[in-house]
N, CA, C and O atoms as CSV, one atom per row, in Angstrom:
chain,resi,resn,atom,element,x,y,z
A,1,UNK,N,N,140.146,33.269,64.305
A,1,UNK,CA,C,141.336,33.130,64.982
A,1,UNK,C,C,141.459,34.178,66.160
A,1,UNK,O,O,140.935,35.291,66.104
A,2,UNK,N,N,142.151,33.751,67.160
A,2,UNK,CA,C,142.290,34.549,68.362
A,2,UNK,C,C,143.771,34.387,68.856
A,2,UNK,O,O,144.462,33.374,68.752
A,3,UNK,N,N,144.121,35.602,69.419
A,3,UNK,CA,C,145.413,35.560,70.114
A,3,UNK,C,C,145.005,35.710,71.685
A,3,UNK,O,O,144.075,36.401,72.102
A,4,UNK,N,N,145.850,34.959,72.431
A,4,UNK,CA,C,145.672,35.053,73.803
A,4,UNK,C,C,146.975,35.402,74.547
A,4,UNK,O,O,148.038,34.931,74.143
A,5,UNK,N,N,146.931,36.153,75.540
A,5,UNK,CA,C,148.228,36.558,76.172
A,5,UNK,C,C,147.878,36.445,77.743
A,5,UNK,O,O,146.970,37.116,78.232
A,6,UNK,N,N,148.663,35.547,78.500
A,6,UNK,CA,C,148.503,35.433,79.835
A,6,UNK,C,C,149.443,36.189,80.582
A,6,UNK,O,O,150.547,36.418,80.086
A,7,UNK,N,N,149.136,36.618,81.750
A,7,UNK,CA,C,150.057,37.360,82.676
A,7,UNK,C,C,149.611,37.131,84.137
A,7,UNK,O,O,148.517,36.643,84.421
A,8,UNK,N,N,150.529,37.516,85.039
A,8,UNK,CA,C,150.250,37.455,86.357
A,8,UNK,C,C,150.917,36.328,87.113
A,8,UNK,O,O,150.726,36.251,88.327
A,9,UNK,N,N,151.647,35.489,86.523
A,9,UNK,CA,C,152.280,34.384,87.231
A,9,UNK,C,C,153.426,34.796,88.145
A,9,UNK,O,O,153.766,35.979,88.106
A,10,UNK,N,N,154.007,34.033,88.893
A,10,UNK,CA,C,155.140,34.375,89.818
A,10,UNK,C,C,155.355,33.425,90.831
A,10,UNK,O,O,154.848,32.304,90.780
A,11,UNK,N,N,156.149,33.844,91.839
A,11,UNK,CA,C,156.491,32.924,93.044
A,11,UNK,C,C,155.560,33.408,94.236
A,11,UNK,O,O,155.422,34.607,94.477
A,12,UNK,N,N,154.976,32.485,94.916
A,12,UNK,CA,C,154.136,32.807,95.962
A,12,UNK,C,C,154.247,31.835,97.057
A,12,UNK,O,O,154.489,30.676,96.720
A,13,UNK,N,N,154.112,32.098,98.313
A,13,UNK,CA,C,154.263,31.102,99.371
A,13,UNK,C,C,152.987,30.389,99.529
A,13,UNK,O,O,151.899,30.887,99.239
A,14,UNK,N,N,153.171,29.109,100.037
A,14,UNK,CA,C,151.885,28.307,100.311
A,14,UNK,C,C,150.846,29.166,101.133
A,14,UNK,O,O,151.217,29.893,102.055
A,15,UNK,N,N,149.659,29.057,100.791
A,15,UNK,CA,C,148.555,29.829,101.450
A,15,UNK,C,C,148.241,31.119,100.785
A,15,UNK,O,O,147.214,31.768,100.987
A,16,UNK,N,N,149.223,31.447,99.959
A,16,UNK,CA,C,148.923,32.859,99.285
A,16,UNK,C,C,148.126,32.886,98.093
A,16,UNK,O,O,147.522,31.870,97.752
A,17,UNK,N,N,148.060,33.972,97.407
A,17,UNK,CA,C,147.107,34.226,96.347
A,17,UNK,C,C,147.724,34.832,95.153
A,17,UNK,O,O,148.680,35.600,95.263
A,18,UNK,N,N,147.179,34.494,93.952
A,18,UNK,CA,C,147.569,35.150,92.710
A,18,UNK,C,C,146.423,35.287,91.811
A,18,UNK,O,O,145.511,34.461,91.855
A,19,UNK,N,N,146.407,36.263,91.009
A,19,UNK,CA,C,145.360,36.358,89.931
A,19,UNK,C,C,146.066,36.428,88.601
A,19,UNK,O,O,146.896,37.290,88.310
A,20,UNK,N,N,145.667,35.451,87.823
A,20,UNK,CA,C,146.199,35.439,86.482
A,20,UNK,C,C,145.191,36.074,85.481
A,20,UNK,O,O,143.979,36.013,85.693
A,21,UNK,N,N,145.654,36.613,84.517
A,21,UNK,CA,C,144.862,37.248,83.395
A,21,UNK,C,C,145.096,36.630,82.057
A,21,UNK,O,O,146.188,36.126,81.791
A,22,UNK,N,N,144.078,36.650,81.179
A,22,UNK,CA,C,144.162,36.107,79.813
A,22,UNK,C,C,143.404,37.030,79.042
A,22,UNK,O,O,142.173,37.049,79.062
A,23,UNK,N,N,144.250,37.946,78.228
A,23,UNK,CA,C,143.697,38.856,77.304
A,23,UNK,C,C,143.485,38.287,75.962
A,23,UNK,O,O,144.400,37.668,75.419
A,24,UNK,N,N,142.328,38.455,75.381
A,24,UNK,CA,C,141.877,37.922,74.124
A,24,UNK,C,C,141.866,39.060,73.054
A,24,UNK,O,O,141.512,40.205,73.336
A,25,UNK,N,N,142.276,38.674,71.804
A,25,UNK,CA,C,142.211,39.647,70.737
A,25,UNK,C,C,140.866,39.901,70.105
A,25,UNK,O,O,140.737,40.774,69.247
A,26,UNK,N,N,139.844,39.139,70.524
A,26,UNK,CA,C,138.446,39.434,70.076
A,26,UNK,C,C,137.577,39.324,71.233
A,26,UNK,O,O,137.956,38.873,72.314
A,27,UNK,N,N,136.332,39.770,70.974
A,27,UNK,CA,C,135.291,39.784,72.027
A,27,UNK,C,C,135.192,38.327,72.674
A,27,UNK,O,O,135.029,37.302,72.012
A,28,UNK,N,N,135.311,38.384,74.032
A,28,UNK,CA,C,135.256,37.134,74.701
A,28,UNK,C,C,133.761,36.654,74.717
A,28,UNK,O,O,133.566,35.463,74.958
A,29,UNK,N,N,132.732,37.441,74.491
A,29,UNK,CA,C,131.481,37.133,74.364
A,29,UNK,C,C,131.150,36.220,73.046
A,29,UNK,O,O,130.143,35.515,72.980
A,30,UNK,N,N,132.088,36.318,72.045
A,30,UNK,CA,C,132.046,35.689,70.840
A,30,UNK,C,C,132.547,34.166,70.934
A,30,UNK,O,O,132.341,33.374,70.015
A,31,UNK,N,N,133.243,33.806,72.153
A,31,UNK,CA,C,133.916,32.575,72.295
A,31,UNK,C,C,132.970,31.690,73.299
A,31,UNK,O,O,132.659,32.092,74.420
A,32,UNK,N,N,132.582,30.524,72.792
A,32,UNK,CA,C,131.700,29.806,73.703
A,32,UNK,C,C,132.287,29.392,74.897
A,32,UNK,O,O,131.597,29.381,75.917
A,33,UNK,N,N,133.508,29.033,74.929
A,33,UNK,CA,C,134.153,28.632,76.204
A,33,UNK,C,C,135.677,29.107,76.170
A,33,UNK,O,O,136.435,28.822,75.242
A,34,UNK,N,N,136.029,29.833,77.242
A,34,UNK,CA,C,137.498,30.003,77.495
A,34,UNK,C,C,137.925,29.095,78.759
A,34,UNK,O,O,137.257,28.998,79.788
A,35,UNK,N,N,139.049,28.501,78.528
A,35,UNK,CA,C,139.476,27.598,79.567
A,35,UNK,C,C,140.854,27.937,80.154
A,35,UNK,O,O,141.661,28.548,79.453
A,36,UNK,N,N,141.135,27.601,81.297
A,36,UNK,CA,C,142.374,27.609,81.968
A,36,UNK,C,C,142.787,26.099,82.158
A,36,UNK,O,O,142.053,25.178,82.516
A,37,UNK,N,N,144.149,26.052,81.831
A,37,UNK,CA,C,144.803,24.660,81.940
A,37,UNK,C,C,146.149,24.932,82.688
A,37,UNK,O,O,146.648,26.049,82.821
A,38,UNK,N,N,146.657,23.785,83.149
A,38,UNK,CA,C,147.978,23.967,83.775
A,38,UNK,C,C,148.837,22.658,83.367
A,38,UNK,O,O,148.319,21.612,82.976
A,39,UNK,N,N,150.081,22.849,83.502
A,39,UNK,CA,C,150.942,21.676,83.281
A,39,UNK,C,C,152.027,21.771,84.187
A,39,UNK,O,O,152.803,22.725,84.158
A,40,UNK,N,N,152.137,20.698,85.106
A,40,UNK,CA,C,153.216,20.636,86.073
A,40,UNK,C,C,154.349,19.903,85.542
A,40,UNK,O,O,154.186,19.077,84.645
A,41,UNK,N,N,155.545,20.166,86.064
A,41,UNK,CA,C,156.666,19.422,85.457
A,41,UNK,C,C,156.511,17.937,85.464
A,41,UNK,O,O,156.143,17.333,86.472
A,42,UNK,N,N,156.801,17.340,84.305
A,42,UNK,CA,C,156.646,15.847,84.246
A,42,UNK,C,C,155.281,15.248,84.172
A,42,UNK,O,O,155.096,14.031,84.180
A,43,UNK,N,N,154.238,16.225,84.093
A,43,UNK,CA,C,152.865,15.808,84.099
A,43,UNK,C,C,152.101,16.329,82.868
A,43,UNK,O,O,152.480,17.310,82.229
A,44,UNK,N,N,151.009,15.617,82.578
A,44,UNK,CA,C,150.145,16.059,81.446
A,44,UNK,C,C,149.502,17.323,81.725
A,44,UNK,O,O,149.303,17.697,82.881
A,45,UNK,N,N,149.156,18.021,80.666
A,45,UNK,CA,C,148.329,19.338,80.893
A,45,UNK,C,C,146.947,18.916,81.307
A,45,UNK,O,O,146.334,18.002,80.755
A,46,UNK,N,N,146.468,19.666,82.358
A,46,UNK,CA,C,145.120,19.331,82.867
A,46,UNK,C,C,144.240,20.555,82.914
A,46,UNK,O,O,144.722,21.675,83.083
A,47,UNK,N,N,142.925,20.334,82.762
A,47,UNK,CA,C,142.028,21.379,82.834
A,47,UNK,C,C,141.822,21.882,84.285
A,47,UNK,O,O,141.623,21.131,85.240
A,48,UNK,N,N,141.893,23.280,84.350
A,48,UNK,CA,C,141.641,23.836,85.727
A,48,UNK,C,C,140.084,24.368,85.724
A,48,UNK,O,O,139.414,24.215,86.746
A,49,UNK,N,N,139.635,24.866,84.798
A,49,UNK,CA,C,138.367,25.362,84.666
A,49,UNK,C,C,138.012,26.024,83.401
A,49,UNK,O,O,138.888,26.112,82.541
A,50,UNK,N,N,136.777,26.524,83.166
A,50,UNK,CA,C,136.379,27.305,82.016
A,50,UNK,C,C,135.198,28.232,82.435
A,50,UNK,O,O,134.523,28.083,83.453
A,51,UNK,N,N,135.065,29.110,81.596
A,51,UNK,CA,C,133.887,30.103,81.670
A,51,UNK,C,C,133.330,30.158,80.321
A,51,UNK,O,O,134.070,30.209,79.338
A,52,UNK,N,N,131.924,30.148,80.225
A,52,UNK,CA,C,131.202,30.103,78.966
A,52,UNK,C,C,130.876,31.576,78.644
A,52,UNK,O,O,131.020,32.473,79.476
A,53,UNK,N,N,130.397,31.785,77.309
A,53,UNK,CA,C,130.033,32.975,76.903
A,53,UNK,C,C,128.888,33.589,77.770
A,53,UNK,O,O,128.792,34.806,77.929
A,54,UNK,N,N,128.090,32.753,78.283
A,54,UNK,CA,C,126.981,33.312,79.059
A,54,UNK,C,C,127.345,33.549,80.578
A,54,UNK,O,O,126.541,34.079,81.346
A,55,UNK,N,N,128.575,33.135,80.961
A,55,UNK,CA,C,129.079,33.383,82.189
A,55,UNK,C,C,129.133,32.170,83.218
A,55,UNK,O,O,129.593,32.278,84.355
A,56,UNK,N,N,128.623,31.042,82.696
A,56,UNK,CA,C,128.741,29.831,83.504
A,56,UNK,C,C,130.103,29.416,83.678
A,56,UNK,O,O,130.898,29.436,82.738
A,57,UNK,N,N,130.425,29.021,84.888
A,57,UNK,CA,C,131.882,28.510,85.172
A,57,UNK,C,C,131.883,27.114,85.612
A,57,UNK,O,O,130.879,26.600,86.107
A,58,UNK,N,N,133.026,26.466,85.437
A,58,UNK,CA,C,133.400,25.152,85.836
A,58,UNK,C,C,134.752,25.174,86.515
A,58,UNK,O,O,135.659,25.907,86.121
A,59,UNK,N,N,134.862,24.377,87.515
A,59,UNK,CA,C,136.287,24.320,88.185
A,59,UNK,C,C,136.476,22.866,88.453
A,59,UNK,O,O,135.577,22.167,88.920
A,60,UNK,N,N,137.632,22.436,88.157
A,60,UNK,CA,C,138.043,20.967,88.419
A,60,UNK,C,C,138.046,20.809,90.068
A,60,UNK,O,O,138.177,21.730,90.874
A,61,UNK,N,N,137.878,19.488,90.340
A,61,UNK,CA,C,137.709,19.308,91.802
A,61,UNK,C,C,138.954,19.551,92.630
A,61,UNK,O,O,138.895,19.789,93.836
A,62,UNK,N,N,140.167,19.480,91.891
A,62,UNK,CA,C,141.372,19.803,92.529
A,62,UNK,C,C,141.530,21.327,92.843
A,62,UNK,O,O,142.453,21.667,93.583
A,63,UNK,N,N,140.776,22.159,92.381
A,63,UNK,CA,C,140.799,23.541,92.683
A,63,UNK,C,C,139.507,24.218,93.165
A,63,UNK,O,O,139.469,25.399,93.510
A,64,UNK,N,N,138.472,23.405,93.165
A,64,UNK,CA,C,137.141,23.884,93.577
A,64,UNK,C,C,137.171,24.549,95.023
A,64,UNK,O,O,137.747,23.963,95.939
A,65,UNK,N,N,136.591,25.689,95.208
A,65,UNK,CA,C,136.606,26.319,96.338
A,65,UNK,C,C,137.896,27.216,96.619
A,65,UNK,O,O,137.898,27.980,97.584
A,66,UNK,N,N,138.848,27.129,95.877
A,66,UNK,CA,C,140.207,27.769,95.917
A,66,UNK,C,C,140.284,28.774,94.732
A,66,UNK,O,O,140.663,29.932,94.908
A,67,UNK,N,N,139.945,28.330,93.627
A,67,UNK,CA,C,140.212,29.059,92.359
A,67,UNK,C,C,138.898,29.580,91.793
A,67,UNK,O,O,137.942,28.805,91.788
A,68,UNK,N,N,138.772,30.654,91.378
A,68,UNK,CA,C,137.575,31.356,90.708
A,68,UNK,C,C,137.864,31.917,89.290
A,68,UNK,O,O,138.865,32.603,89.086
A,69,UNK,N,N,137.043,31.639,88.392
A,69,UNK,CA,C,137.227,32.261,87.054
A,69,UNK,C,C,136.174,33.312,86.896
A,69,UNK,O,O,135.004,33.108,87.222
A,70,UNK,N,N,136.632,34.510,86.361
A,70,UNK,CA,C,135.769,35.517,86.086
A,70,UNK,C,C,136.109,36.200,84.928
A,70,UNK,O,O,137.050,35.715,84.301
A,71,UNK,N,N,135.528,37.316,84.429
A,71,UNK,CA,C,135.887,37.949,83.260
A,71,UNK,C,C,135.510,39.430,83.262
A,71,UNK,O,O,134.671,39.837,84.065
A,72,UNK,N,N,136.049,40.174,82.469
A,72,UNK,CA,C,135.801,41.563,82.127
A,72,UNK,C,C,135.545,41.797,80.615
A,72,UNK,O,O,136.496,41.834,79.835
A,73,UNK,N,N,134.252,41.957,80.194
A,73,UNK,CA,C,134.061,41.900,78.814
A,73,UNK,C,C,134.616,43.170,78.176
A,73,UNK,O,O,134.940,43.117,76.990
A,74,UNK,N,N,134.760,44.354,78.886
A,74,UNK,CA,C,135.196,45.538,78.383
A,74,UNK,C,C,136.695,45.441,77.999
A,74,UNK,O,O,137.175,46.109,77.083
A,75,UNK,N,N,137.334,44.655,78.680
A,75,UNK,CA,C,138.740,44.419,78.439
A,75,UNK,C,C,139.038,43.113,77.662
A,75,UNK,O,O,140.193,42.770,77.411
A,76,UNK,N,N,138.024,42.446,77.316
A,76,UNK,CA,C,138.181,40.944,76.710
A,76,UNK,C,C,139.141,40.145,77.476
A,76,UNK,O,O,140.047,39.521,76.924
A,77,UNK,N,N,138.950,40.158,78.758
A,77,UNK,CA,C,139.968,39.517,79.523
A,77,UNK,C,C,139.238,38.542,80.415
A,77,UNK,O,O,138.101,38.783,80.822
A,78,UNK,N,N,139.902,37.430,80.717
A,78,UNK,CA,C,139.388,36.302,81.604
A,78,UNK,C,C,140.414,36.167,82.748
A,78,UNK,O,O,141.619,36.198,82.498
A,79,UNK,N,N,139.939,36.016,84.004
A,79,UNK,CA,C,140.787,35.986,85.095
A,79,UNK,C,C,140.758,34.643,85.736
A,79,UNK,O,O,139.734,33.962,85.679
A,80,UNK,N,N,141.777,34.250,86.312
A,80,UNK,CA,C,141.791,33.124,87.168
A,80,UNK,C,C,142.269,33.522,88.738
A,80,UNK,O,O,143.471,33.610,88.992
A,81,UNK,N,N,141.409,33.717,89.604
A,81,UNK,CA,C,141.811,33.986,90.891
A,81,UNK,C,C,142.110,32.638,91.708
A,81,UNK,O,O,141.333,31.693,91.842
A,82,UNK,N,N,143.368,32.754,92.208
A,82,UNK,CA,C,143.865,31.602,92.938
A,82,UNK,C,C,144.252,31.763,94.377
A,82,UNK,O,O,145.282,32.345,94.718
A,83,UNK,N,N,143.378,31.219,95.224
A,83,UNK,CA,C,143.641,31.562,96.553
A,83,UNK,C,C,144.070,30.211,97.272
A,83,UNK,O,O,143.851,29.132,96.719
A,84,UNK,N,N,144.702,30.291,98.546
A,84,UNK,CA,C,145.061,29.198,99.316
A,84,UNK,C,C,145.983,28.158,98.552
A,84,UNK,O,O,145.853,26.937,98.639
A,85,UNK,N,N,146.860,28.768,97.850
A,85,UNK,CA,C,147.754,27.979,96.928
A,85,UNK,C,C,148.598,26.993,97.684
A,85,UNK,O,O,149.073,27.239,98.793
A,86,UNK,N,N,148.769,25.819,97.007
A,86,UNK,CA,C,149.550,24.762,97.449
A,86,UNK,C,C,150.851,24.555,96.674
A,86,UNK,O,O,150.939,24.963,95.516
A,87,UNK,N,N,151.791,23.976,97.239
A,87,UNK,CA,C,152.929,23.518,96.357
A,87,UNK,C,C,152.597,22.743,95.073
A,87,UNK,O,O,153.249,22.897,94.040
A,88,UNK,N,N,151.495,21.855,95.189
A,88,UNK,CA,C,151.133,21.126,93.955
A,88,UNK,C,C,150.268,21.847,92.957
A,88,UNK,O,O,149.648,21.277,92.059
A,89,UNK,N,N,150.271,23.213,93.191
A,89,UNK,CA,C,149.556,24.001,92.164
A,89,UNK,C,C,150.698,24.584,91.406
A,89,UNK,O,O,150.378,25.342,90.490
A,90,UNK,N,N,151.931,24.383,91.603
A,90,UNK,CA,C,153.062,24.770,90.811
A,90,UNK,C,C,152.919,24.238,89.337
A,90,UNK,O,O,152.822,23.029,89.126
A,91,UNK,N,N,152.909,25.090,88.404
A,91,UNK,CA,C,152.712,24.667,87.029
A,91,UNK,C,C,152.790,25.859,86.191
A,91,UNK,O,O,152.737,26.986,86.685
A,92,UNK,N,N,152.922,25.637,84.864
A,92,UNK,CA,C,152.625,26.581,83.846
A,92,UNK,C,C,151.111,26.642,83.533
A,92,UNK,O,O,150.496,25.611,83.258
A,93,UNK,N,N,150.512,27.858,83.576
A,93,UNK,CA,C,149.100,27.997,83.379
A,93,UNK,C,C,148.873,28.558,82.026
A,93,UNK,O,O,149.534,29.508,81.608
A,94,UNK,N,N,147.931,27.970,81.329
A,94,UNK,CA,C,147.674,28.367,80.006
A,94,UNK,C,C,146.056,28.743,79.838
A,94,UNK,O,O,145.133,28.163,80.410
A,95,UNK,N,N,145.965,29.686,79.052
A,95,UNK,CA,C,144.530,30.065,78.661
A,95,UNK,C,C,144.298,29.449,77.160
A,95,UNK,O,O,145.166,29.413,76.289
A,96,UNK,N,N,143.097,29.023,77.046
A,96,UNK,CA,C,142.729,28.338,75.715
A,96,UNK,C,C,141.410,28.872,75.322
A,96,UNK,O,O,140.528,29.146,76.136
A,97,UNK,N,N,141.296,29.026,73.881
A,97,UNK,CA,C,140.008,29.399,73.257
A,97,UNK,C,C,140.036,29.088,71.891
A,97,UNK,O,O,141.092,29.307,71.299
A,98,UNK,N,N,138.949,28.554,71.182
A,98,UNK,CA,C,138.737,28.328,69.840
A,98,UNK,C,C,140.068,27.524,69.313
A,98,UNK,O,O,140.542,27.750,68.200
A,99,UNK,N,N,140.593,26.614,70.175
A,99,UNK,CA,C,141.660,25.682,69.758
A,99,UNK,C,C,143.018,26.468,69.648
A,99,UNK,O,O,143.993,26.021,69.044
A,100,UNK,N,N,142.986,27.701,70.300
A,100,UNK,CA,C,144.259,28.418,70.298
A,100,UNK,C,C,144.748,28.405,71.869
A,100,UNK,O,O,144.042,28.145,72.844
A,101,UNK,N,N,145.970,28.710,71.857
A,101,UNK,CA,C,146.644,28.668,73.276
A,101,UNK,C,C,147.473,29.889,73.460
A,101,UNK,O,O,148.109,30.390,72.533
A,102,UNK,N,N,147.457,30.357,74.661
A,102,UNK,CA,C,148.497,31.383,74.944
A,102,UNK,C,C,149.845,30.831,75.241
A,102,UNK,O,O,149.991,29.608,75.235
A,103,UNK,N,N,150.836,31.616,75.499
A,103,UNK,CA,C,152.106,31.250,75.763
A,103,UNK,C,C,152.454,30.623,77.109
A,103,UNK,O,O,153.493,30.000,77.328
A,104,UNK,N,N,151.454,30.857,78.009
A,104,UNK,CA,C,151.556,30.290,79.434
A,104,UNK,C,C,152.263,31.271,80.279
A,104,UNK,O,O,153.063,32.109,79.860
A,105,UNK,N,N,151.871,31.083,81.608
A,105,UNK,CA,C,152.536,31.922,82.656
A,105,UNK,C,C,152.912,30.959,83.794
A,105,UNK,O,O,152.115,30.083,84.129
A,106,UNK,N,N,154.149,31.103,84.419
A,106,UNK,CA,C,154.523,30.190,85.356
A,106,UNK,C,C,154.216,30.569,86.830
A,106,UNK,O,O,154.549,31.645,87.328
A,107,UNK,N,N,153.590,29.642,87.442
A,107,UNK,CA,C,153.161,29.885,88.848
A,107,UNK,C,C,153.953,28.919,89.731
A,107,UNK,O,O,153.868,27.702,89.566
A,108,UNK,N,N,154.674,29.440,90.609
A,108,UNK,CA,C,155.551,28.656,91.578
A,108,UNK,C,C,155.070,28.821,92.943
A,108,UNK,O,O,155.043,29.966,93.392
A,109,UNK,N,N,154.700,27.883,93.644
A,109,UNK,CA,C,154.253,27.891,95.028
A,109,UNK,C,C,155.240,27.278,95.882
A,109,UNK,O,O,155.329,26.051,95.832
A,110,UNK,N,N,156.078,27.993,96.739
A,110,UNK,CA,C,157.146,27.522,97.451
A,110,UNK,C,C,157.415,28.411,98.659
A,110,UNK,O,O,157.150,29.610,98.573
A,111,UNK,N,N,157.892,27.935,99.709
A,111,UNK,CA,C,158.370,28.773,100.825
A,111,UNK,C,C,159.925,29.062,100.767
A,111,UNK,O,O,160.458,29.750,101.638
């Protein structure tokens, strides 16, 4: 079992950046994949990307080149660096691992 706590959401203008954090209650190196998902109002939850225990990352086409997933093993934390944000990136962002979910953090991109 793992507990996940996201942080870092907020209001940002189009073209701006935010970094989300997901702190895990266990070693992230023991988790095969940690994923970032998002759910926009009225839409289904979608995969943003993931990072494997070996450090391999994957990003969805919609965010490729703008979003980057990284990690800090010493802090058991995974990050989602979001650059060149667009209004369509507005959503609640969730961290997921071992079939557990965090509480989500809201990102609003608006001028």
